[in-house]
C-alpha positions as CSV (number, residue, x, y, z in Angstrom):
1,M,28.3,-25.0,-27.9
2,A,26.3,-26.5,-25.2
3,V,26.4,-25.4,-21.6
4,V,25.7,-27.7,-18.9
5,L,24.4,-26.4,-15.5
6,D,25.3,-28.7,-12.6
7,L,22.3,-27.9,-10.2
8,V,23.4,-30.7,-7.9
9,N,26.8,-29.6,-6.8
10,N,26.2,-25.9,-7.7
11,P,22.6,-25.2,-7.0
12,R,20.9,-22.1,-8.2
13,P,21.4,-19.1,-5.6
14,R,18.4,-18.5,-3.4
15,H,18.7,-14.7,-4.2
16,P,20.2,-14.5,-7.8
17,E,19.1,-10.9,-8.0
18,K,21.2,-10.1,-4.9
19,A,24.5,-11.9,-6.1
20,H,26.4,-8.9,-7.3
21,R,25.4,-6.6,-4.6
22,P,28.1,-5.5,-2.2
23,D,28.2,-7.1,1.1
24,S,26.6,-5.5,4.1
25,P,28.0,-5.9,7.4
26,L,26.1,-8.1,9.8
27,A,25.4,-6.3,13.0
28,K,25.8,-8.2,16.5
29,K,22.5,-8.9,17.9
30,P,21.7,-7.6,21.2
31,D,20.8,-9.8,24.3
32,W,17.1,-9.0,23.8
33,I,17.0,-10.7,20.4
34,R,18.4,-14.0,21.5
35,V,16.1,-17.2,21.0
36,K,16.5,-20.9,21.7
37,A,17.2,-23.3,18.8
38,P,14.1,-25.3,17.9
39,V,14.5,-28.9,19.3
40,S,11.3,-29.8,21.1
41,P,9.1,-32.7,20.2
42,G,6.3,-30.4,19.5
43,Y,8.5,-28.7,16.8
44,E,9.3,-32.1,15.2
45,Q,5.6,-33.1,15.2
46,T,4.7,-29.7,13.5
47,R,7.5,-30.2,11.0
48,A,6.4,-33.8,10.1
49,I,2.8,-32.7,9.3
50,M,4.1,-29.9,7.0
51,R,6.3,-32.5,5.2
52,E,3.5,-35.0,5.1
53,N,1.1,-32.6,3.4
54,K,3.9,-31.1,1.1
55,L,3.3,-27.6,2.6
56,V,5.5,-24.6,2.7
57,T,5.6,-22.2,5.6
58,V,6.8,-18.6,5.9
59,C,8.4,-19.7,9.3
60,E,11.1,-21.7,7.5
61,E,11.4,-19.7,4.1
62,A,11.7,-16.2,5.8
63,G,13.8,-17.7,8.7
64,C,11.5,-16.5,11.5
65,P,13.2,-16.3,14.9
66,N,9.9,-17.5,16.7
67,I,9.7,-20.9,14.8
68,G,10.8,-22.8,17.9
69,E,8.3,-21.3,20.2
70,C,5.4,-21.3,17.7
71,W,6.0,-24.8,16.2
72,E,6.3,-26.3,19.7
73,K,2.6,-25.0,20.2
74,K,1.7,-26.4,16.7
75,H,1.3,-23.1,15.3
76,A,2.4,-22.4,11.9
77,T,2.0,-20.0,9.0
78,F,1.2,-21.7,5.8
79,M,2.6,-20.0,2.6
80,I,0.7,-21.0,-0.4
81,M,1.4,-20.7,-4.2
82,G,5.0,-22.1,-3.8
83,D,8.3,-21.1,-2.3
84,T,9.5,-18.7,-5.0
85,C,8.5,-15.1,-5.2
86,T,8.4,-12.8,-8.2
87,R,9.5,-9.7,-6.1
88,A,13.0,-9.1,-4.8
89,C,12.6,-7.1,-1.5
90,A,15.7,-6.2,0.1
91,F,14.7,-7.3,3.5
92,C,13.2,-10.8,2.6
93,N,14.7,-14.2,2.7
94,V,12.1,-15.9,0.6
95,K,13.6,-17.2,-2.7
96,T,13.3,-15.1,-5.8
97,G,12.8,-16.4,-9.3
98,L,10.1,-17.6,-11.7
99,P,7.6,-19.7,-9.8
100,G,6.2,-22.9,-11.0
101,A,2.4,-23.9,-11.8
102,L,-0.1,-23.5,-8.9
103,D,-0.8,-27.0,-7.1
104,P,-4.6,-27.4,-7.4
105,N,-4.5,-29.8,-4.5
106,E,-2.8,-27.2,-2.2
107,P,-6.1,-25.7,-0.8
108,A,-7.3,-29.1,0.3
109,H,-3.8,-30.0,2.0
110,V,-4.0,-26.8,3.9
111,G,-7.4,-27.6,5.1
112,Q,-6.3,-31.1,6.1
113,A,-3.2,-30.1,7.8
114,T,-5.3,-27.4,9.8
115,A,-7.3,-30.3,11.1
116,K,-4.4,-32.4,12.1
117,L,-2.7,-29.6,14.0
118,G,-6.1,-28.9,15.7
119,L,-5.7,-25.1,15.0
120,A,-8.1,-22.7,16.6
121,H,-6.8,-19.8,14.5
122,I,-4.8,-20.3,11.3
123,V,-2.6,-17.6,9.1
124,V,-2.3,-18.1,5.5
125,T,0.2,-16.0,3.6
126,S,1.8,-16.3,0.0
127,V,4.7,-15.3,-2.1
128,D,4.0,-12.6,-4.7
129,R,2.8,-14.0,-7.9
130,D,2.9,-11.3,-10.4
131,D,2.9,-13.9,-13.1
132,L,-0.7,-14.7,-12.5
133,A,-3.6,-12.8,-14.0
134,D,-5.2,-12.6,-10.7
135,G,-2.2,-12.5,-8.5
136,G,-3.4,-15.8,-6.9
137,A,-6.6,-14.3,-5.7
138,Q,-8.7,-17.4,-6.6
139,H,-6.2,-19.7,-4.9
140,F,-6.4,-17.5,-1.7
141,A,-10.2,-18.0,-1.9
142,Q,-10.2,-21.7,-2.7
143,T,-7.7,-22.2,0.4
144,I,-10.2,-20.3,2.8
145,R,-13.0,-22.3,1.8
146,A,-11.0,-25.6,2.2
147,I,-10.2,-24.6,5.7
148,R,-13.9,-23.7,6.5
149,E,-14.9,-27.1,5.0
150,N,-12.4,-29.0,7.1
151,C,-12.5,-26.8,10.3
152,P,-15.9,-24.8,10.5
153,T,-14.9,-23.3,13.8
154,T,-11.3,-22.1,13.1
155,T,-10.6,-18.5,12.6
156,I,-8.8,-17.5,9.3
157,E,-6.2,-14.8,9.0
158,I,-4.6,-14.1,5.7
159,L,-1.6,-12.1,4.9
160,T,-1.7,-11.0,1.3
161,P,0.5,-9.6,-1.4
162,D,-0.6,-6.1,-2.8
163,F,-2.3,-7.6,-5.8
164,L,-0.7,-4.6,-7.7
165,R,-2.4,-3.9,-11.1
166,K,-4.5,-7.0,-10.7
167,D,-8.1,-5.5,-11.2
168,G,-11.0,-7.5,-9.1
169,A,-8.4,-9.6,-7.2
170,L,-9.0,-8.1,-3.9
171,E,-12.8,-8.5,-4.4
172,V,-12.4,-12.1,-4.9
173,V,-10.5,-12.6,-1.6
174,V,-12.6,-10.4,0.4
175,A,-15.7,-12.3,-0.8
176,A,-14.4,-15.5,0.7
177,K,-14.8,-14.0,4.1
178,P,-11.4,-14.3,5.9
179,D,-11.7,-13.2,9.6
180,V,-8.7,-11.0,9.5
181,F,-7.1,-9.4,6.3
182,N,-3.5,-8.6,6.8
183,H,-1.4,-6.7,4.4
184,N,2.0,-5.3,5.6
185,L,3.3,-1.9,4.6
186,E,6.7,-3.1,6.0
187,T,8.4,0.3,6.2
188,V,8.1,4.1,5.8
189,P,7.4,5.6,2.3
190,R,10.9,7.2,2.0
191,L,12.5,3.7,2.2
192,Y,10.4,1.8,-0.4
193,L,12.5,2.3,-3.4
194,S,15.5,0.8,-1.7
195,V,13.6,-1.8,0.6
196,R,10.6,-2.6,-1.2
197,P,11.1,-1.6,-4.8
198,G,8.4,-3.8,-6.4
199,A,5.6,-2.2,-4.4
200,R,4.0,1.2,-4.0
201,Y,3.2,2.6,-0.5
202,Y,0.1,4.2,-1.4
203,A,-1.3,1.4,-3.4
204,S,-0.8,-0.9,-0.3
205,L,-2.5,1.8,1.8
206,R,-5.4,1.9,-0.7
207,L,-5.7,-2.0,-0.5
208,L,-6.2,-2.0,3.2
209,A,-8.7,1.0,3.0
210,R,-10.7,-1.0,0.2
211,V,-11.1,-4.1,2.3
212,K,-13.3,-2.1,4.8
213,E,-15.2,-0.5,2.0
214,I,-16.1,-4.0,0.6
215,D,-16.8,-5.6,4.0
216,T,-17.3,-3.2,6.8
217,N,-17.3,-6.0,9.4
218,A,-13.7,-7.2,8.4
219,F,-10.8,-6.9,10.7
220,T,-7.8,-5.3,8.9
221,K,-4.2,-5.5,10.1
222,S,-0.8,-4.3,8.9
223,G,2.7,-4.6,10.1
224,L,6.0,-2.5,10.1
225,M,9.6,-3.4,10.6
226,V,11.9,-0.9,12.3
227,G,15.7,-0.8,12.1
228,L,16.0,0.1,8.4
229,G,16.8,3.7,8.8
230,E,13.4,5.1,9.6
231,T,12.7,7.9,12.0
232,R,10.3,7.8,14.9
233,E,8.3,10.6,13.3
234,E,8.1,8.8,10.0
235,I,6.6,5.6,11.9
236,M,4.1,8.0,13.7
237,Q,3.0,9.2,10.0
238,V,2.6,5.7,8.9
239,M,0.4,5.1,12.0
240,D,-1.8,8.1,11.1
241,D,-2.1,6.8,7.5
242,L,-3.2,3.3,8.7
243,R,-5.7,4.8,10.9
244,S,-7.0,7.0,8.0
245,A,-7.5,3.7,6.2
246,N,-9.4,2.5,9.2
247,V,-6.9,-0.4,10.0
248,D,-7.6,-2.1,13.3
249,F,-4.4,-4.0,14.2
250,L,-0.8,-3.0,14.0
251,T,2.4,-4.9,14.5
252,I,5.9,-3.7,14.8
253,G,8.9,-5.8,14.9
254,Q,12.6,-5.4,14.6
255,Y,14.2,-6.0,11.1
256,L,16.8,-8.8,11.3
257,Q,19.1,-9.1,8.2
258,P,19.0,-12.7,6.7
259,S,22.4,-12.4,4.8
260,R,25.2,-10.1,4.0
261,K,23.5,-9.5,0.6
262,H,20.4,-8.2,2.2
263,A,19.7,-4.6,3.6
264,A,21.8,-3.8,6.6
265,V,20.5,-3.3,10.0
266,A,20.6,0.6,10.7
267,R,20.2,0.0,14.3
268,F,18.4,-2.3,16.9
269,W,15.5,-0.5,18.7
270,T,15.2,-1.3,22.4
271,P,12.4,-2.8,24.2
272,D,11.5,0.3,25.9
273,E,11.3,2.1,22.6
274,F,8.8,-0.7,21.3
275,K,6.9,-0.1,24.3
276,A,6.6,3.6,23.6
277,L,5.5,2.9,19.9
278,E,2.9,0.5,21.3
279,G,1.5,3.3,23.6
280,I,1.4,5.9,20.8
281,A,-0.4,3.6,18.4
282,R,-2.9,2.8,21.1
283,A,-3.5,6.4,21.6
284,K,-3.9,6.9,17.8
285,G,-7.0,4.5,18.0
286,F,-5.8,1.1,17.0
287,L,-8.0,-1.7,18.5
288,M,-4.8,-3.9,19.1
289,V,-1.3,-3.4,18.9
290,S,1.7,-5.8,19.2
291,A,5.2,-4.1,19.4
292,S,8.4,-5.8,20.5
293,P,11.7,-6.8,19.0
294,L,10.6,-10.3,18.0
295,T,7.0,-9.5,17.1
296,R,6.2,-10.7,13.6
297,S,2.8,-10.5,11.6
298,S,1.6,-14.0,12.7
299,Y,3.3,-14.1,16.2
300,H,0.7,-15.0,18.8
301,A,-1.9,-14.4,16.2
302,G,-4.8,-16.5,17.9
303,E,-4.3,-14.8,21.2
304,D,-4.0,-11.4,19.4
305,F,-7.3,-12.1,17.4
306,A,-9.2,-12.9,20.5
307,Q,-8.2,-9.7,22.0
308,L,-9.0,-7.7,19.0
309,R,-12.4,-9.1,18.8
310,A,-13.0,-8.4,22.5
311,A,-11.9,-4.8,21.9
312,R,-14.2,-4.1,19.0
313,M,-17.2,-5.6,21.1
314,A,-16.1,-3.2,23.9
315,V,-16.1,-0.2,21.7
316,A,-19.5,-1.2,20.2
317,R,-21.0,-1.3,23.8
318,R,-20.0,2.3,24.6
């Protein structure tokens, strides 16, 4: 008997792996989490450039709360290698499933869009592509080169997957010379099995350490979410682990639950608590720290990179 799937009136769920999970309560957001709806002309112009070049952004796919502010300034984080991820992290709103083939024209399109937006600093991330032999490393490298070709003075920040069990992949990406190499640890080791089950904490930590071994001049960066049930002491231990890996830049932001099928928010950290975490991180030796409820990996990335570079120069002059 043939089974017909009506994908028009009944489209595939965005997160099929979460469909049978029990619903989690949606906690009411405190006043300090509120953001304005994206309605500015700058936002619409940025959106038009993305559609014209057939590009995907993590701003849209992950439901970033800062999209209105960033797109108004024509700042966007490009998400390469499609809109479908092979992982199923409990916190993430990016679609899960079997991705399609890579678009060979995508690197050129990213380079052209960077020029149209007039970006001085660009952030490029991707979905996880465990289905590819190199995890998408060559595609990352091609995108970096295409941006350099179109915009030689633009600084490039990449936010990569962990390339777990993809021998040689990291070396390919680092050889393309991004200005900032970012890989997020996301949460504390105790919560990995429930929050980030497809990843391994120490593999991610080793990835960041290895970047500096390959290129001692590279800037490295990592990010954490809070509000998933971690303790202050566990966060401080992650800070120590990142400093042991010689990571330069740490971002810390509040986890916001995308839907009832995602991990629940255990609690909302206050702005004062974020300020305290920033002070602790700076005392531990990070060159740059961004910690606030709405901080995300690429939030104010251009301004932060300028401060990061200045901080390294200041240390070198001592």
